[in-house]
N, C-alpha and C positions, 0 to 999 in steps of 0.2 A: 503493500500500500503505499503510496506517496505521501511526501511531507508537506504538509501546507504551513504557511506564515499567516499567522493571525495578530491583530495588534489589540491588546485588551486595555482597558482603562485601569491605571494602577489605583484610582480611586474607588471606583464601584464595581469594576470587573466587566463592565459591558463592552461592546465592539467599538473601537474608534475608527475613524476613516479620515482621509484627506479632506479638509473643506477649501475649496476654490477662493473664497472669499478672504478668507483670512490667511491662507497660505500656510496654514499649519494643521497638525491633527487634533480633532475634537471629537469628544464624547458626547453623543447626542443625548445622553440620559442625564449626567450629572454638568455637562457644559464646560467640563475641564478641558483646558488646551494644552498641547504639548509642542515643542519646537521639533523641527524635523530632526536636528542632529541628535537629539535625545534618545531616538529610536534606532540609530545606526546598530547599537549592540544586539537589537533583536535577530538581525540577519546573521550575527556570528554565532549568536548561541545556537541555532537552528541546524547549523553546518554539521555539529556533531550529535544531535538528537536522532535516537534510533526510530526507524518507522514501527507503527503498530502493526501488530497482526492478531486478528482475532477470527478463527476458523469454526465453522458449525458443520456437522453433517446433516446434509437435509436432501432429500431425495425431491424436492417440488421442482416444476419447471422441467425444461429440457436442455440439452448442452448446444452451446454456441457452435455451428458450423464453421468449417476453415474459412478466414478471411473476414468473417462477420465483425469482428472485434478489432480488427486493423484500425488503428489512429484513435482508439478511445482509451482514455485515462480514467481511473476511479480514485476519489479521495474520500476520506473521513472527516467530517465537520467536528471539530472540537468541542463547539459550544453544545450542539443537540446531539451528537453521534450519527447524524444521518448521512448516507453515502451521495457523493456529487460525482456526476459523470461529465467529462468534458473530452474535447478533440484534441489531438497532438498538438495545436497551436494555441490552446487557451491558456493564459498565464496568469489571469487575474480575473474573478467574478465574485459573486456573493452567494451564500447557501439559499436554495430556494425555499428552504423550510423556515429558518430562522432569521434570514437575512444577514447573518454574519457577513462581513466583507473578509475575503481570502486572497492569499496571494500563493499560487502553486508554484513552490520553489524549485520542483525538479523539473520544471519546463525551462529554466535558465541554465540547468546543468548540462553539460556535453554540447552547449552551443555557445555562441558568443554572447557576453554580457552587454547590455547596453552600455555605450558611453555617456549619454546624455538623455534627459526627459524634460520636456517642456510641461510643466504643470498646468492642469485646469484652471481657467481664470473665470469662465462662464459656467454657472450652475444650470440645475435640470429646469428650473422655473424659467430661468432666462431663455433657454431653448424652446421651450413651448411656447413662450411669448414671442419668439421670434417666427415660429411658424404661422401664428396667427396673423402677425404682421405681413408675412409673406404672402398673405392671401387678398391683402389690401390692394385696392387699386387694378386688379386683376379683371378687365371688363369683359373677357371673353370665358371667364371661368364660370361653370355651371353655378346658379345661385343657391342649390340646394346641396352643393357639395360641403360648405362648412358646416351645415346641419347633419346631413345623411353620413358623412364619413366619422370614422373613430380611430383615435390614434391606438395602432395595436400596439406599439411598444416604443420606448425612448431609452437609449443607453448610451452612456459615456464611455468610449472605448480609447485606449491607446494604441494608436497603429503604429507598427514598426517601419521605420523609414532610414534607407541608406541615405549619406550626404556625401556627395563627391566633391572633390578638389581637385582643379586642373588648370593648366594654360593652354591655350588654344593658338597655335599660329596659324593665321589664315591668308590665303591669296585667292582673291575673287575677280573675275573680269566681267564686265556688262557690256551689252549692246544697248546703246542708248540713241534716241531721236531727239531732233528738235523739229518742230513744224512750225512754219511761219504762212499766215493766209492774208491775201488782200484782194482787192478787185478794183476795175476800172468800170468805164460806161459798157463795155464789150464783153469782158471776161473776169472770171473768178480764178484765182491762182493757188495754188498750194506748193510750198517748198519745204522737202523733208531732207534734213542733213542728218548723216549717221556718225556715229562716235564709237570709239572702244575706250571704256573706261575701266582702269584698274585700280584695285585696292590691297592694300597688303598691312598685316600688323599683328600685334598679340593683344589677347584679351584673357585676363586672369577670372576664374569662376570659383566661387567658394559656397561649399554645401547646397549643390545642387540637388534637392530631395527626389528619391524614387520610392515609392510604395513597395514595401518589402512582404505585404500580404496578398496572397492570391484571393482571398476572400473579400477584399476592399477593391472596388472598382478605381482603376488610375484616373479614369477622367473626373470621376466626382471627387477624388483626394486632391487632385491638382486644380479642381476648381474652386477650392477653399482656400488656396493659397493667396498671399504669404503669410508665414509665420515669423514672428520675432524671435530670432535665435538668441538676440541678447539676453533674453529671460530664461534661457534653457539653463539647466542646473546639472551637476553630477548625479548619475542615475543613484538612485535609493528605490527599495522595493515600498517603501511606505507611501510613497507617491501614487502606488497603484491601490490602496485600499479603498473600497468603495466605488471603485470602477472596473471595467472589463479591460483585459490587455490581451494582445495577441503576440505570440513569438513569430518570428520571420520564417516563412516557410519558401520564400523566394530569396536566395542567398546573394551576395554582392556580386557574384561573377554574373549570374543571371540577370541582374540588374543593370550591368554596363551597358548594353545596348541601348536601353531606355535612356540612360544618362547621356549618351553621346548623341541621342535623337534630341534631347531638349538642349544640348550644348551648341549643338551645329545649328538649329534653328534660332537659338539666341544671336551666334555670331553672325550668320547671315543676316538677320535683322539689324543688326548693329552697324554692320557694314554698309547695308543698302540704306541705312538712313542718312548717309553721308554724300550720297550720289544725287545732288540736287541740281534743280535749273534745266531738266530736262522734260520733254514731253513724254516719252517712255523709258523705262528702264527694264531691261531683262537679263537674268544672270545667264552668262555663257559658258564660264568654266569655274569650279569651285574646288579650292584644295584646303582641308583642314586637319591640322596636325596635333594631335595632344601629347602633353609630356607632365612630368611631376603629379601624375594622378594618384590620389589617395581618395580612402572612403573611410566614414564613421558610421556608428550605428545609434540611432537614436528612436524615442518614441515620442509621437506627436498626439495631441489630445482632439478628439473628435467626438460630437454629438450626432449620432445617427436617429432619425426619427421615420419610423414607418406608418403609412394609414392606408386604409382601403376604402374605396369608393365604387361603388357598380361593378363589383366583382374583382377589381384590378388594384393591384399594389403599388402604392407610389412611396420612393424613398426620398429623403431629404437629409441633407448633410450641413453641420455647423461647425466652423472652426473654434475648437473649444479655448482657444487663447484669445483671439479678436472678435469673435462673434459672427464673421462672414457666413451669409447662410445662401443656400443653393438648393435647387429641386425642381423638377418638372410638375406641371399642374394639367389637369384635364381640361378639354375646351369644349364649351358650348357649340356644336355643330350650327343649330339654330341662329345662336348669336352672331358666329363668325359668318354665316352668309349673309347676315342683315348688315354686317359690318363692312363686307366686301362688296355688297351691292351699293352700298352708301358709298364707298370709296369711289367705285366705278362712275355713279352718278356724278360725284363732284369733279372728277377728270373729265367725264364728259360735257359737263356744263362749263368748265375751265376752256376746253378745246373750241367749245360753239363761241364763247366769249371772243377769244382770240381770233377766230374766223372772222367773226361779225366786225371787229376791230379793222382786220386787214381789208375786208371789203370796202369798209366806208373811207380807206386811205387810196 
């Protein structure tokens, strides 16, 4: 049986968890508060703690078949004694029976320990309020969506992230044009001049993030960026108490390709922004070379909200540090058709007005 890390209040014995508002550990029962540094010894004590082993002879149930338990781990809650089952990447959760926040210490053994963690600053109440605010001003959203949908779950989760540093040497050549137009009484003239434009130089990148969890959608994770890394702290398991946490299942080597894509795109955009004064600019040749590449491992805070309406599931995400909120909403097809017809009508009226004015001239 695996070892669990639990944080108990020295005053009343209740489970304590990380409070994002105070940036401290707090007991919800007696309101005692504890600095993060005082809990470092908890991790050290559990390294030598033997795992519990309690066996029963029982003929109930049937045996698992080969492969059915692959990826599952079981744990015993020290508060109520109930068994907790998690998959192979779950690193922090809470007991579904007594609500005690726990950290699954074995999940961090045999793999890399995170270098940094950005603690939650936004609490669950603020995440719910952000969802309601996200509904506001959405004219094409069904009116009954707010009333009929229900929030299936809301969970704060620390997502594993690889942070890449690298220097990019780039040489890019562009095909550019300048177009000049004029006219006289008889003809309209257009002159197009063609240019070859070259750019070269070096750009340094720090902490380019790549999601290290296959369960977290990369596009969703990147859409709630940026995070303020200045508020990152050295990793302590105490920050995970009261939240969910995943251990990476996509390692740094597997994440390099995505990091290269992000660095390449950013480099191309940065160089393209320097080519100005032309009518058109098209990249013709690109050469980007990386050097001094390194990677670090961090945990980033994310609120995930799932809601259901009309038989379909909608997922929303919020940056647990900055509060940036994203997510798709349903569209009322009737309202969309009315909006489209209204827009078409306005365009038609504008075209008619322009035609009428030209006729008068």
